[in-house]
C-alpha positions as a Markdown table, in Angstrom:
| # | Residue | x | y | z |
|---|---|---|---|---|
| 1 | Unk | -16.1 | -3.6 | 26.0 |
| 2 | Unk | -17.9 | -2.7 | 23.0 |
| 3 | Unk | -19.1 | -3.7 | 19.7 |
| 4 | Unk | -21.9 | -3.3 | 16.8 |
| 5 | Unk | -25.4 | -3.6 | 17.6 |
| 6 | Unk | -26.1 | -7.1 | 16.0 |
| 7 | Unk | -23.2 | -8.7 | 17.8 |
| 8 | Unk | -24.4 | -7.4 | 21.2 |
| 9 | Unk | -25.7 | -10.6 | 22.3 |
| 10 | Unk | -22.5 | -12.7 | 21.9 |
| 11 | Unk | -20.5 | -9.9 | 23.2 |
| 12 | Unk | -22.7 | -9.8 | 26.3 |
| 13 | Unk | -22.0 | -13.3 | 27.0 |
| 14 | Unk | -18.2 | -12.9 | 26.6 |
| 15 | Unk | -18.1 | -9.9 | 28.9 |
| 16 | Unk | -20.4 | -11.7 | 31.6 |
| 17 | Unk | -17.9 | -14.4 | 31.8 |
| 18 | Unk | -15.1 | -11.9 | 32.7 |
| 19 | Unk | -16.9 | -9.4 | 34.7 |
| 20 | Unk | -16.7 | -6.6 | 32.1 |
| 21 | Unk | -19.4 | -4.2 | 31.0 |
| 22 | Unk | -20.6 | -4.1 | 27.5 |
| 23 | Unk | -22.1 | -1.4 | 25.3 |
| 24 | Unk | -23.5 | -1.7 | 21.7 |
| 25 | Unk | -23.4 | 0.9 | 18.5 |
| 26 | Unk | -25.2 | 1.0 | 15.8 |
| 27 | Unk | -23.6 | 0.9 | 12.4 |
| 28 | Unk | -24.5 | 4.2 | 11.6 |
| 29 | Unk | -22.5 | 5.5 | 14.8 |
| 30 | Unk | -19.5 | 3.2 | 13.9 |
| 31 | Unk | -19.3 | 4.4 | 10.0 |
| 32 | Unk | -18.8 | 7.9 | 11.5 |
| 33 | Unk | -15.7 | 7.3 | 13.3 |
| 34 | Unk | -12.5 | 7.9 | 11.1 |
| 35 | Unk | -10.2 | 4.7 | 11.5 |
| 36 | Unk | -6.7 | 3.8 | 10.4 |
| 37 | Unk | -8.0 | 0.3 | 9.0 |
| 38 | Unk | -11.4 | 0.4 | 7.3 |
| 39 | Unk | -12.3 | -2.7 | 5.5 |
| 40 | Unk | -14.9 | -2.5 | 2.6 |
| 41 | Unk | -15.7 | -6.3 | 3.1 |
| 42 | Unk | -16.7 | -5.4 | 6.6 |
| 43 | Unk | -18.9 | -2.3 | 5.3 |
| 44 | Unk | -20.6 | -4.6 | 2.9 |
| 45 | Unk | -21.5 | -7.2 | 5.8 |
| 46 | Unk | -22.4 | -5.1 | 8.4 |
| 47 | Unk | -22.8 | -1.6 | 7.0 |
| 48 | Unk | -19.7 | 0.1 | 8.7 |
| 49 | Unk | -16.1 | -0.2 | 7.3 |
| 50 | Unk | -14.8 | -0.7 | 11.0 |
| 51 | Unk | -16.3 | -2.8 | 14.0 |
| 52 | Unk | -13.3 | -3.2 | 16.3 |
| 53 | Unk | -11.5 | 0.2 | 16.1 |
| 54 | Unk | -14.7 | 2.5 | 15.7 |
| 55 | Unk | -16.4 | 0.7 | 18.6 |
| 56 | Unk | -13.1 | 0.8 | 21.0 |
| 57 | Unk | -12.9 | 4.5 | 20.3 |
| 58 | Unk | -16.3 | 5.3 | 20.9 |
| 59 | Unk | -16.1 | 3.2 | 24.1 |
| 60 | Unk | -13.0 | 5.1 | 25.3 |
| 61 | Unk | -14.4 | 8.5 | 24.3 |
| 62 | Unk | -17.5 | 7.6 | 26.8 |
| 63 | Unk | -14.9 | 6.9 | 29.3 |
| 64 | Unk | -12.9 | 9.8 | 29.3 |
| 65 | Unk | -15.5 | 12.2 | 28.2 |
| 66 | Unk | -13.3 | 13.4 | 25.6 |
| 67 | Unk | -10.7 | 12.6 | 23.2 |
| 68 | Unk | -9.3 | 8.6 | 22.9 |
| 69 | Unk | -6.6 | 7.1 | 21.0 |
| 70 | Unk | -6.4 | 3.7 | 19.3 |
| 71 | Unk | -3.5 | 2.0 | 21.3 |
| 72 | Unk | -3.9 | -1.4 | 19.4 |
| 73 | Unk | -5.1 | -1.4 | 16.0 |
| 74 | Unk | -7.2 | -4.2 | 14.5 |
| 75 | Unk | -5.7 | -7.5 | 15.3 |
| 76 | Unk | -7.7 | -10.3 | 13.3 |
| 77 | Unk | -7.9 | -13.9 | 14.4 |
| 78 | Unk | -10.0 | -16.9 | 13.5 |
| 79 | Unk | -12.2 | -16.5 | 16.6 |
| 80 | Unk | -12.6 | -12.5 | 16.5 |
| 81 | Unk | -11.3 | -9.2 | 15.7 |
| 82 | Unk | -9.9 | -7.1 | 18.5 |
| 83 | Unk | -8.8 | -3.3 | 18.9 |
| 84 | Unk | -8.0 | -1.3 | 22.3 |
| 85 | Unk | -8.4 | 2.4 | 22.7 |
| 86 | Unk | -7.9 | 4.6 | 25.7 |
| 87 | Unk | -8.9 | 7.9 | 26.8 |
| 88 | Unk | -6.7 | 10.7 | 25.6 |
| 89 | Unk | -6.0 | 14.3 | 27.2 |
| 90 | Unk | -7.0 | 17.5 | 25.5 |
| 91 | Unk | -3.6 | 19.0 | 24.3 |
| 92 | Unk | -2.2 | 22.6 | 23.5 |
| 93 | Unk | 0.3 | 22.7 | 20.8 |
| 94 | Unk | 2.5 | 25.7 | 21.2 |
| 95 | Unk | 4.7 | 26.9 | 18.3 |
| 96 | Unk | 8.3 | 28.0 | 19.2 |
| 97 | Unk | 10.9 | 29.9 | 17.0 |
| 98 | Unk | 14.5 | 30.3 | 17.4 |
| 99 | Unk | 13.9 | 32.9 | 19.5 |
| 100 | Unk | 13.0 | 30.8 | 22.2 |
| 101 | Unk | 10.5 | 31.3 | 25.2 |
| 102 | Unk | 11.2 | 35.2 | 25.1 |
| 103 | Unk | 9.7 | 35.1 | 21.6 |
| 104 | Unk | 6.3 | 33.2 | 22.5 |
| 105 | Unk | 2.9 | 35.1 | 22.9 |
| 106 | Unk | 1.3 | 35.6 | 26.2 |
| 107 | Unk | -0.9 | 32.6 | 25.3 |
| 108 | Unk | 1.9 | 30.5 | 24.4 |
| 109 | Unk | 3.8 | 31.2 | 27.9 |
| 110 | Unk | 0.6 | 30.5 | 29.8 |
| 111 | Unk | 0.5 | 27.0 | 28.3 |
| 112 | Unk | 4.0 | 26.3 | 28.9 |
| 113 | Unk | 3.9 | 27.5 | 32.4 |
| 114 | Unk | 0.6 | 25.7 | 33.3 |
| 115 | Unk | 1.5 | 22.3 | 31.8 |
| 116 | Unk | 2.3 | 19.1 | 33.8 |
| 117 | Unk | 3.9 | 17.7 | 31.0 |
| 118 | Unk | 6.0 | 19.2 | 27.9 |
| 119 | Unk | 6.5 | 17.1 | 24.7 |
| 120 | Unk | 8.8 | 18.1 | 22.1 |
| 121 | Unk | 12.1 | 17.5 | 20.4 |
| 122 | Unk | 15.0 | 18.0 | 22.3 |
| 123 | Unk | 15.8 | 21.5 | 20.4 |
| 124 | Unk | 12.1 | 22.9 | 21.2 |
| 125 | Unk | 12.4 | 21.7 | 25.0 |
| 126 | Unk | 15.7 | 23.4 | 25.5 |
| 127 | Unk | 14.2 | 26.4 | 24.1 |
| 128 | Unk | 12.1 | 26.9 | 27.4 |
| 129 | Unk | 13.3 | 27.6 | 31.1 |
| 130 | Unk | 13.0 | 24.7 | 33.5 |
| 131 | Unk | 9.9 | 24.5 | 35.4 |
| 132 | Unk | 7.7 | 21.7 | 37.4 |
| 133 | Unk | 6.6 | 20.1 | 34.6 |
| 134 | Unk | 7.9 | 16.8 | 33.3 |
| 135 | Unk | 9.5 | 16.8 | 30.0 |
| 136 | Unk | 9.1 | 13.9 | 27.4 |
| 137 | Unk | 11.2 | 14.2 | 24.2 |
| 138 | Unk | 9.6 | 12.4 | 21.2 |
| 139 | Unk | 10.7 | 8.9 | 20.2 |
| 140 | Unk | 11.6 | 7.8 | 16.7 |
| 141 | Unk | 9.7 | 7.0 | 14.8 |
| 142 | Unk | 7.1 | 9.4 | 16.4 |
| 143 | Unk | 3.8 | 8.5 | 15.1 |
| 144 | Unk | 3.2 | 4.7 | 15.9 |
| 145 | Unk | 4.2 | 5.7 | 19.3 |
| 146 | Unk | 1.8 | 9.0 | 19.7 |
| 147 | Unk | -1.1 | 6.9 | 21.1 |
| 148 | Unk | 0.3 | 5.0 | 24.0 |
| 149 | Unk | 2.2 | 8.3 | 24.8 |
| 150 | Unk | -0.9 | 10.4 | 24.8 |
| 151 | Unk | -2.9 | 7.7 | 26.7 |
| 152 | Unk | -0.5 | 7.8 | 29.5 |
| 153 | Unk | -1.3 | 11.4 | 30.1 |
| 154 | Unk | -4.8 | 11.2 | 30.5 |
| 155 | Unk | -5.9 | 13.5 | 33.2 |
| 156 | Unk | -2.8 | 15.8 | 33.3 |
| 157 | Unk | -2.3 | 19.2 | 31.4 |
| 158 | Unk | -0.2 | 18.6 | 28.3 |
| 159 | Unk | 1.7 | 20.9 | 26.3 |
| 160 | Unk | 3.4 | 20.0 | 23.1 |
| 161 | Unk | 6.2 | 22.4 | 21.6 |
| 162 | Unk | 6.4 | 22.6 | 17.8 |
| 163 | Unk | 8.5 | 24.9 | 15.3 |
| 164 | Unk | 6.7 | 27.9 | 14.0 |
| 165 | Unk | 3.5 | 27.3 | 13.0 |
| 166 | Unk | 2.3 | 23.5 | 14.2 |
| 167 | Unk | -0.6 | 23.4 | 11.7 |
| 168 | Unk | 1.4 | 23.9 | 8.5 |
| 169 | Unk | 3.6 | 20.5 | 7.9 |
| 170 | Unk | 3.7 | 20.1 | 11.8 |
| 171 | Unk | 2.8 | 17.9 | 14.8 |
| 172 | Unk | -0.5 | 20.2 | 15.1 |
| 173 | Unk | -2.1 | 18.7 | 12.1 |
| 174 | Unk | -0.7 | 15.0 | 13.2 |
| 175 | Unk | -2.6 | 15.6 | 16.3 |
| 176 | Unk | -5.8 | 17.0 | 15.2 |
| 177 | Unk | -6.2 | 13.8 | 13.1 |
| 178 | Unk | -5.4 | 11.3 | 16.1 |
| 179 | Unk | -7.6 | 13.2 | 18.7 |
| 180 | Unk | -10.0 | 15.4 | 16.5 |
| 181 | Unk | -10.0 | 19.2 | 16.1 |
| 182 | Unk | -11.8 | 20.0 | 19.1 |
| 183 | Unk | -9.3 | 18.5 | 21.5 |
| 184 | Unk | -6.4 | 20.1 | 20.3 |
| 185 | Unk | -5.8 | 23.8 | 20.9 |
| 186 | Unk | -2.9 | 25.5 | 18.4 |
| 187 | Unk | -0.8 | 28.6 | 19.4 |
| 188 | Unk | 1.2 | 29.4 | 16.2 |
| 189 | Unk | 4.5 | 31.2 | 16.2 |
| 190 | Unk | 5.4 | 33.0 | 12.9 |
| 191 | Unk | 6.4 | 30.1 | 10.4 |
| 192 | Unk | 9.9 | 29.7 | 8.8 |
| 193 | Unk | 8.0 | 30.2 | 5.4 |
| 194 | Unk | 6.7 | 33.7 | 6.6 |
| 195 | Unk | 10.2 | 34.5 | 8.0 |
| 196 | Unk | 11.8 | 33.3 | 4.8 |
| 197 | Unk | 9.5 | 35.4 | 2.5 |
| 198 | Unk | 10.0 | 38.5 | 4.6 |
| 199 | Unk | 14.0 | 38.0 | 4.5 |
| 200 | Unk | 14.0 | 37.8 | 0.7 |
| 201 | Unk | 10.8 | 40.1 | -0.1 |
| 202 | Unk | 8.7 | 37.3 | -1.6 |
| 203 | Unk | 5.0 | 37.2 | -1.7 |
| 204 | Unk | 4.0 | 33.9 | 0.3 |
| 205 | Unk | 1.2 | 33.4 | -1.6 |
| 206 | Unk | 3.2 | 33.2 | -5.0 |
| 207 | Unk | 5.5 | 30.6 | -3.4 |
| 208 | Unk | 5.4 | 26.7 | -3.7 |
| 209 | Unk | 6.2 | 25.1 | -0.3 |
| 210 | Unk | 7.8 | 21.5 | -0.1 |
| 211 | Unk | 8.5 | 19.5 | 3.0 |
| 212 | Unk | 11.5 | 17.4 | 3.3 |
| 213 | Unk | 11.0 | 16.4 | 6.8 |
| 214 | Unk | 10.1 | 13.0 | 7.0 |
| 215 | Unk | 9.3 | 12.5 | 3.5 |
| 216 | Unk | 11.3 | 12.6 | 0.4 |
| 217 | Unk | 12.8 | 15.6 | -1.1 |
| 218 | Unk | 12.0 | 14.2 | -4.5 |
| 219 | Unk | 8.4 | 15.9 | -4.3 |
| 220 | Unk | 10.3 | 19.1 | -5.3 |
| 221 | Unk | 10.6 | 18.0 | -9.0 |
| 222 | Unk | 7.0 | 18.5 | -9.8 |
| 223 | Unk | 7.3 | 22.2 | -8.8 |
| 224 | Unk | 10.3 | 23.0 | -10.9 |
| 225 | Unk | 9.4 | 25.5 | -13.7 |
| 226 | Unk | 11.2 | 28.6 | -15.2 |
| 227 | Unk | 10.6 | 31.7 | -13.0 |
| 228 | Unk | 8.9 | 30.0 | -10.4 |
| 229 | Unk | 9.8 | 30.1 | -6.4 |
| 230 | Unk | 10.1 | 27.2 | -4.2 |
| 231 | Unk | 10.6 | 27.0 | -0.4 |
| 232 | Unk | 11.9 | 23.6 | 0.9 |
| 233 | Unk | 11.7 | 23.0 | 4.6 |
| 234 | Unk | 14.8 | 21.0 | 5.4 |
| 235 | Unk | 15.2 | 17.9 | 7.3 |
| 236 | Unk | 18.9 | 18.8 | 8.2 |
| 237 | Unk | 22.2 | 20.1 | 6.9 |
| 238 | Unk | 22.3 | 17.4 | 3.9 |
| 239 | Unk | 18.9 | 18.5 | 2.6 |
| 240 | Unk | 20.5 | 21.9 | 0.5 |
| 241 | Unk | 22.7 | 19.5 | -1.1 |
| 242 | Unk | 20.3 | 16.9 | -2.0 |
| 243 | Unk | 18.2 | 20.0 | -3.4 |
| 244 | Unk | 21.1 | 21.1 | -5.4 |
| 245 | Unk | 21.6 | 17.8 | -6.9 |
| 246 | Unk | 17.8 | 17.6 | -8.0 |
| 247 | Unk | 18.0 | 21.2 | -9.4 |
| 248 | Unk | 21.1 | 20.0 | -11.7 |
| 249 | Unk | 19.3 | 16.6 | -12.6 |
| 250 | Unk | 16.3 | 18.6 | -13.9 |
| 251 | Unk | 17.9 | 21.1 | -16.0 |
| 252 | Unk | 17.5 | 23.9 | -13.3 |
| 253 | Unk | 21.3 | 24.0 | -12.7 |
| 254 | Unk | 21.3 | 27.8 | -13.3 |
| 255 | Unk | 18.9 | 28.5 | -10.4 |
| 256 | Unk | 19.4 | 31.1 | -7.5 |
| 257 | Unk | 19.7 | 28.9 | -4.4 |
| 258 | Unk | 19.4 | 30.6 | -1.0 |
| 259 | Unk | 20.0 | 29.0 | 2.4 |
| 260 | Unk | 18.3 | 30.4 | 5.3 |
| 261 | Unk | 19.1 | 29.4 | 8.7 |
| 262 | Unk | 17.9 | 29.8 | 12.5 |
| 263 | Unk | 15.5 | 32.6 | 11.4 |
| 264 | Unk | 14.6 | 34.8 | 14.1 |
| 265 | Unk | 17.5 | 33.7 | 16.2 |
| 266 | Unk | 20.7 | 35.4 | 17.4 |
| 267 | Unk | 22.5 | 33.1 | 15.1 |
| 268 | Unk | 20.3 | 33.8 | 12.2 |
| 269 | Unk | 22.5 | 33.5 | 8.7 |
| 270 | Unk | 21.7 | 34.0 | 5.0 |
| 271 | Unk | 24.1 | 32.3 | 2.3 |
| 272 | Unk | 24.2 | 30.3 | -0.9 |
| 273 | Unk | 26.5 | 27.5 | -0.2 |
| 274 | Unk | 24.6 | 24.3 | 0.4 |
| 275 | Unk | 27.6 | 22.5 | 1.5 |
| 276 | Unk | 28.0 | 25.3 | 4.4 |
| 277 | Unk | 24.5 | 24.8 | 5.6 |
| 278 | Unk | 23.8 | 24.0 | 9.1 |
| 279 | Unk | 21.0 | 21.8 | 10.6 |
| 280 | Unk | 18.1 | 24.1 | 11.1 |
| 281 | Unk | 17.7 | 25.6 | 7.7 |
| 282 | Unk | 15.0 | 26.3 | 4.9 |
| 283 | Unk | 16.1 | 26.6 | 1.3 |
| 284 | Unk | 14.6 | 29.2 | -1.2 |
| 285 | Unk | 14.9 | 28.4 | -4.9 |
| 286 | Unk | 14.2 | 31.1 | -7.7 |
| 287 | Unk | 13.9 | 28.6 | -10.5 |
| 288 | Unk | 15.7 | 29.3 | -13.9 |
| 289 | Unk | 16.2 | 26.6 | -16.5 |
| 290 | Unk | 14.6 | 24.7 | -19.3 |
| 291 | Unk | 13.3 | 21.7 | -17.5 |
| 292 | Unk | 10.0 | 21.1 | -15.8 |
| 293 | Unk | 7.2 | 18.9 | -17.0 |
| 294 | Unk | 3.7 | 19.8 | -18.1 |
| 295 | Unk | 1.4 | 20.1 | -15.2 |
| 296 | Unk | -1.5 | 18.6 | -17.2 |
| 297 | Unk | -2.3 | 14.7 | -17.8 |
| 298 | Unk | -0.4 | 13.2 | -20.9 |
| 299 | Unk | 3.0 | 13.5 | -20.5 |
| 300 | Unk | 5.5 | 12.5 | -23.0 |
| 301 | Unk | 6.0 | 8.7 | -23.3 |
| 302 | Unk | 9.7 | 9.8 | -22.8 |
| 303 | Unk | 9.2 | 10.9 | -19.2 |
| 304 | Unk | 8.4 | 7.2 | -18.5 |
| 305 | Unk | 11.4 | 4.4 | -18.1 |
| 306 | Unk | 9.4 | 1.6 | -19.5 |
| 307 | Unk | 9.6 | -2.1 | -21.0 |
| 308 | Unk | 6.4 | -1.3 | -23.1 |
| 309 | Unk | 3.9 | -1.7 | -20.8 |
| 310 | Unk | 2.6 | 2.2 | -20.9 |
| 311 | Unk | -0.6 | 3.6 | -21.4 |
| 312 | Unk | 0.4 | 5.9 | -24.5 |
| 313 | Unk | 0.0 | 9.4 | -23.9 |
| 314 | Unk | -3.2 | 10.3 | -25.8 |
| 315 | Unk | -4.8 | 7.2 | -24.4 |
| 316 | Unk | -3.5 | 8.4 | -20.9 |
| 317 | Unk | -5.0 | 11.9 | -21.0 |
| 318 | Unk | -8.6 | 10.4 | -21.9 |
| 319 | Unk | -8.2 | 8.0 | -19.0 |
| 320 | Unk | -7.2 | 10.8 | -16.4 |
| 321 | Unk | -10.1 | 12.7 | -17.8 |
| 322 | Unk | -12.7 | 9.7 | -17.2 |
| 323 | Unk | -11.0 | 9.0 | -13.8 |
| 324 | Unk | -11.4 | 12.6 | -12.7 |
| 325 | Unk | -9.1 | 13.0 | -10.0 |
| 326 | Unk | -10.0 | 15.2 | -7.0 |
| 327 | Unk | -8.2 | 16.5 | -4.0 |
| 328 | Unk | -8.0 | 13.8 | -1.2 |
| 329 | Unk | -9.2 | 10.9 | -3.5 |
| 330 | Unk | -7.9 | 7.3 | -3.6 |
| 331 | Unk | -7.1 | 5.6 | -6.8 |
| 332 | Unk | -6.1 | 2.0 | -7.2 |
| 333 | Unk | -4.2 | 1.6 | -10.5 |
| 334 | Unk | -4.5 | -2.2 | -11.0 |
| 335 | Unk | -1.7 | -3.7 | -13.3 |
| 336 | Unk | 0.3 | -0.9 | -12.6 |
| 337 | Unk | 3.0 | -1.4 | -15.3 |
| 338 | Unk | 5.0 | 1.8 | -15.5 |
| 339 | Unk | 2.8 | 3.7 | -13.2 |
| 340 | Unk | 1.7 | 6.4 | -15.5 |
| 341 | Unk | -1.9 | 6.2 | -14.5 |
| 342 | Unk | -1.3 | 6.4 | -10.7 |
| 343 | Unk | 1.8 | 8.9 | -11.2 |
| 344 | Unk | -0.5 | 11.4 | -13.3 |
| 345 | Unk | -3.5 | 11.0 | -10.9 |
| 346 | Unk | -1.2 | 12.1 | -7.9 |
| 347 | Unk | 0.3 | 15.0 | -10.0 |
| 348 | Unk | -3.2 | 16.3 | -10.7 |
| 349 | Unk | -3.2 | 17.8 | -6.7 |
| 350 | Unk | -0.9 | 17.4 | -3.8 |
| 351 | Unk | -4.0 | 15.7 | -2.0 |
| 352 | Unk | -4.5 | 13.1 | -4.6 |
| 353 | Unk | -3.3 | 9.5 | -3.3 |
| 354 | Unk | -2.7 | 6.2 | -5.5 |
| 355 | Unk | -2.0 | 2.9 | -4.8 |
| 356 | Unk | -0.1 | 0.9 | -7.9 |
| 357 | Unk | -0.9 | -2.9 | -8.0 |
| 358 | Unk | 1.7 | -4.7 | -10.0 |
| 359 | Unk | 2.8 | -8.5 | -9.8 |
| 360 | Unk | 6.1 | -8.1 | -11.4 |
| 361 | Unk | 8.7 | -6.8 | -9.0 |
| 362 | Unk | 10.9 | -5.4 | -11.8 |
| 363 | Unk | 8.2 | -3.4 | -13.0 |
| 364 | Unk | 7.2 | -2.6 | -9.4 |
| 365 | Unk | 10.6 | -1.1 | -8.9 |
| 366 | Unk | 10.4 | 1.1 | -12.1 |
| 367 | Unk | 7.2 | 2.5 | -11.0 |
| 368 | Unk | 8.6 | 3.5 | -8.2 |
| 369 | Unk | 11.7 | 5.2 | -10.0 |
| 370 | Unk | 9.4 | 6.9 | -12.5 |
| 371 | Unk | 7.5 | 8.3 | -9.5 |
| 372 | Unk | 10.3 | 9.8 | -7.9 |
| 373 | Unk | 11.6 | 11.5 | -11.0 |
| 374 | Unk | 8.2 | 12.9 | -11.6 |
| 375 | Unk | 7.9 | 14.3 | -8.1 |
| 376 | Unk | 5.4 | 11.9 | -6.6 |
| 377 | Unk | 7.5 | 9.6 | -4.3 |
| 378 | Unk | 4.5 | 9.1 | -2.1 |
| 379 | Unk | 3.1 | 6.8 | -4.6 |
| 380 | Unk | 2.3 | 3.2 | -3.0 |
| 381 | Unk | 3.3 | 0.1 | -4.6 |
| 382 | Unk | 1.7 | -3.1 | -3.8 |
| 383 | Unk | 3.7 | -6.2 | -5.3 |
| 384 | Unk | 1.2 | -8.8 | -6.2 |
| 385 | Unk | -1.3 | -10.3 | -8.3 |
| 386 | Unk | -4.9 | -8.9 | -8.2 |
| 387 | Unk | -7.5 | -9.8 | -6.9 |
| 388 | Unk | -5.6 | -11.3 | -3.7 |
| 389 | Unk | -2.9 | -8.3 | -3.5 |
| 390 | Unk | -6.1 | -6.1 | -3.1 |
| 391 | Unk | -6.9 | -7.5 | 0.3 |
| 392 | Unk | -6.3 | -4.9 | 3.2 |
| 393 | Unk | -6.4 | -2.0 | 1.1 |
| 394 | Unk | -8.0 | 1.3 | 1.9 |
| 395 | Unk | -11.4 | 1.7 | 0.1 |
| 396 | Unk | -10.9 | 3.6 | -3.3 |
| 397 | Unk | -12.6 | 6.6 | -4.7 |
| 398 | Unk | -11.3 | 5.4 | -8.4 |
| 399 | Unk | -10.3 | 2.2 | -9.9 |
| 400 | Unk | -8.5 | 2.0 | -13.1 |
| 401 | Unk | -7.6 | -1.4 | -14.7 |
| 402 | Unk | -5.1 | -1.4 | -17.4 |
| 403 | Unk | -4.0 | -5.1 | -17.2 |
| 404 | Unk | -5.2 | -8.4 | -16.0 |
| 405 | Unk | -8.9 | -7.6 | -15.9 |
| 406 | Unk | -9.9 | -10.7 | -17.1 |
| 407 | Unk | -8.5 | -12.8 | -14.0 |
| 408 | Unk | -11.3 | -14.2 | -11.9 |
| 409 | Unk | -12.4 | -12.1 | -9.3 |
| 410 | Unk | -10.7 | -8.7 | -10.3 |
| 411 | Unk | -13.8 | -7.0 | -11.5 |
| 412 | Unk | -16.0 | -8.1 | -8.3 |
| 413 | Unk | -13.4 | -7.5 | -6.0 |
| 414 | Unk | -12.6 | -3.8 | -7.2 |
| 415 | Unk | -16.2 | -3.2 | -7.8 |
| 416 | Unk | -17.0 | -4.3 | -4.2 |
| 417 | Unk | -14.4 | -1.9 | -2.6 |
| 418 | Unk | -15.1 | 1.0 | -4.6 |
| 419 | Unk | -16.8 | 3.4 | -2.5 |
| 420 | Unk | -20.4 | 4.8 | -3.8 |
| 421 | Unk | -20.3 | 7.4 | -6.1 |
| 422 | Unk | -16.7 | 5.9 | -7.1 |
| 423 | Unk | -15.4 | 5.6 | -10.8 |
| 424 | Unk | -14.2 | 2.7 | -12.4 |
| 425 | Unk | -12.3 | 2.9 | -15.9 |
| 426 | Unk | -11.2 | -0.5 | -17.8 |
| 427 | Unk | -8.9 | -0.1 | -20.9 |
| 428 | Unk | -9.3 | -3.2 | -23.2 |
| 429 | Unk | -7.1 | -3.7 | -25.8 |
| 430 | Unk | -7.4 | -7.9 | -26.1 |
| 431 | Unk | -10.8 | -9.7 | -27.7 |
| 432 | Unk | -11.1 | -11.6 | -24.3 |
| 433 | Unk | -11.3 | -8.2 | -22.3 |
| 434 | Unk | -13.5 | -6.5 | -24.5 |
| 435 | Unk | -15.7 | -9.4 | -24.6 |
| 436 | Unk | -15.9 | -9.2 | -20.1 |
| 437 | Unk | -16.2 | -5.3 | -20.9 |
| 438 | Unk | -19.2 | -5.8 | -23.1 |
| 439 | Unk | -21.1 | -8.2 | -20.7 |
| 440 | Unk | -20.3 | -6.1 | -17.7 |
| 441 | Unk | -21.2 | -2.8 | -19.7 |
| 442 | Unk | -25.0 | -4.9 | -20.4 |
| 443 | Unk | -25.4 | -5.5 | -16.4 |
| 444 | Unk | -23.9 | -2.4 | -14.9 |
| 445 | Unk | -24.5 | 0.1 | -17.6 |
| 446 | Unk | -21.9 | 3.0 | -18.1 |
| 447 | Unk | -20.0 | 4.3 | -21.2 |
| 448 | Unk | -18.4 | 2.5 | -23.8 |
| 449 | Unk | -15.9 | 4.4 | -25.8 |
| 450 | Unk | -13.6 | 3.1 | -28.7 |
| 451 | Unk | -10.1 | 4.7 | -28.9 |
| 452 | Unk | -8.0 | 5.0 | -31.9 |
| 453 | Unk | -4.8 | 7.0 | -32.4 |
| 454 | Unk | -2.4 | 6.9 | -35.3 |
| 455 | Unk | 0.9 | 8.6 | -35.6 |
| 456 | Unk | 2.6 | 9.9 | -38.5 |
| 457 | Unk | 6.0 | 8.0 | -39.0 |
| 458 | Unk | 8.6 | 8.1 | -41.8 |
| 459 | Unk | 7.6 | 5.5 | -44.7 |
| 460 | Unk | 10.7 | 5.8 | -46.9 |
| 461 | Unk | 11.0 | 9.5 | -47.7 |
| 462 | Unk | 7.4 | 10.3 | -46.9 |
| 463 | Unk | 5.2 | 10.2 | -43.9 |
| 464 | Unk | 2.6 | 7.6 | -43.4 |
| 465 | Unk | 0.1 | 6.9 | -40.5 |
| 466 | Unk | 1.1 | 4.1 | -38.1 |
| 467 | Unk | -1.9 | 3.0 | -36.0 |
| 468 | Unk | -1.6 | 1.7 | -32.5 |
| 469 | Unk | -3.7 | -0.7 | -31.1 |
| 470 | Unk | -7.2 | 0.5 | -30.5 |
| 471 | Unk | -8.7 | 0.6 | -26.7 |
| 472 | Unk | -11.9 | -0.1 | -26.0 |
| 473 | Unk | -12.7 | 2.3 | -22.5 |
| 474 | Unk | -15.5 | 1.5 | -20.1 |
| 475 | Unk | -16.3 | 4.0 | -17.7 |
| 476 | Unk | -18.9 | 3.3 | -15.0 |
| 477 | Unk | -20.0 | 5.1 | -11.9 |
| 478 | Unk | -21.0 | 2.9 | -8.8 |
C-alpha cells in the first residue's frame, strides 16, 4: 500500500488494521510518474496530478525491481481513491515479416527461441516454428487487456511478435509507453513502408504515411495534395476500397493507386484493383487532382458545415496564431460550435490533440463530421456545458473559449486546469463577455486586441464593405 507523504499517517492506520506494509512518496516523486488519469484538481491540492495511480506504480516497481503496470485504474469513492499496480516483465519485441522465421535476424531468432511465452496475433504466431514457449494470441480489444496480461507473466522471459518495424505504428510504442522504454527491447524487421518504397522506387523521406490500423482511414484526407505520395497501412482487405472512396470524394479520382500485398513473402503481389485486395496489404497513392486543403490556419469558411456558429476565417487565423499549437500539446476548445478551432489546431501537426466541448448534441455531431472531412477524425468531443463538462479531462496546454464564457465558473475552471506556461485565448463578441474580459485582464494581465473585419459585397451594381461583428480577443499566459 502506498500514498503521498501527507497522507502517510492515515494510511499507516489502515495498513496496520490489515497487516499491510505501507510506504509514502513525496509529491515530487509522484508528479514524475506518467499516469492515464491525471487531475488538475489533485495537483492544485497536493502538488501532484496523481496520487493513487502514481503511488501504486512506484510501489509495484519497487516490489519487482523493474517495470510495473496499472491493472486497476483510479477508482474514486466518498472515502478513498484507489488504484492497483503490479510488477511486469521485461519484454523483447521482435519484428517479423511475411518471410517468417527464416527472415529474422540472429537477434530475433534468439529472442524467439529463448522465450518462455510468445505474444502476438495469430498470423505472427503461425510464422514461427513450434517450441516449448507458451503461445498467447492477442485479445480484442488489446490495449485495455495488456496490463493484466503482462502482469501475469512477471518472472518469465517474454517475447512479443509484431509486423515489420514494431516501433512504427506498432505494438512496440504501446509497450514502451506502458512499461517505460528501458524495459522494452525492440528487434526490428524491414517495415512494410520500406519494402513498398523499394518496390515503387520512392524515397521514403518524401512519402506521407497514414495508418488505418485501429483508427479511421479519414486521416488520409489531410495529406491529399496534387503530386504528393502517400502510403496507407491497411487494416484489412476493405481498406483499399475505403481509400478509393475518399480519393473520389476529395477530388483525387485521377490518382494512381497501387496495392502491395504480402511484401517479402512467397505470395507477394502488386496490382491496381482495390476490389481484389487481400487482407495483408499496403496502399500506395500517387496523388493527382485539384482537391486538397491548405496546410495553414484560416481555411475557407465553406470547408465547414455550420449553423452559423463558426469562427470566421480571418478571426480563426489570428486565434490559432495566438494559441500557438506545438507538437504533442492538448487544446480545450470550449464552446466548440462547428469545431473549427480544434480542427485547425490538430491540422497544425499530427501530434497535436484537441477536445471540443459543445453542449448542443446536433452541433457536436456536426463537429465530428467536419473533423472527419478535414482529416482529423481523432478530435475528441464532449457533449455537455462547461464548466461541469470539463471535469475529468486531461489538463490542457492551451484553452480557447469561443462561447459560454460568461457562464459562472468557466474561467476559473479553465484557468485552474491550464498547465503552467499554457495559453488561454478568449474571443468576446457581446457587451457582457467584453466586460468580463476587461475585468479579468485587470487582475491577470495578458493582451487585449480588438479585431474588426470587413468583406466586400455587392451593393446594387457596386461593391461595398460589409462589417462583421467586431471581436475582442484576450490572450493570457499562465
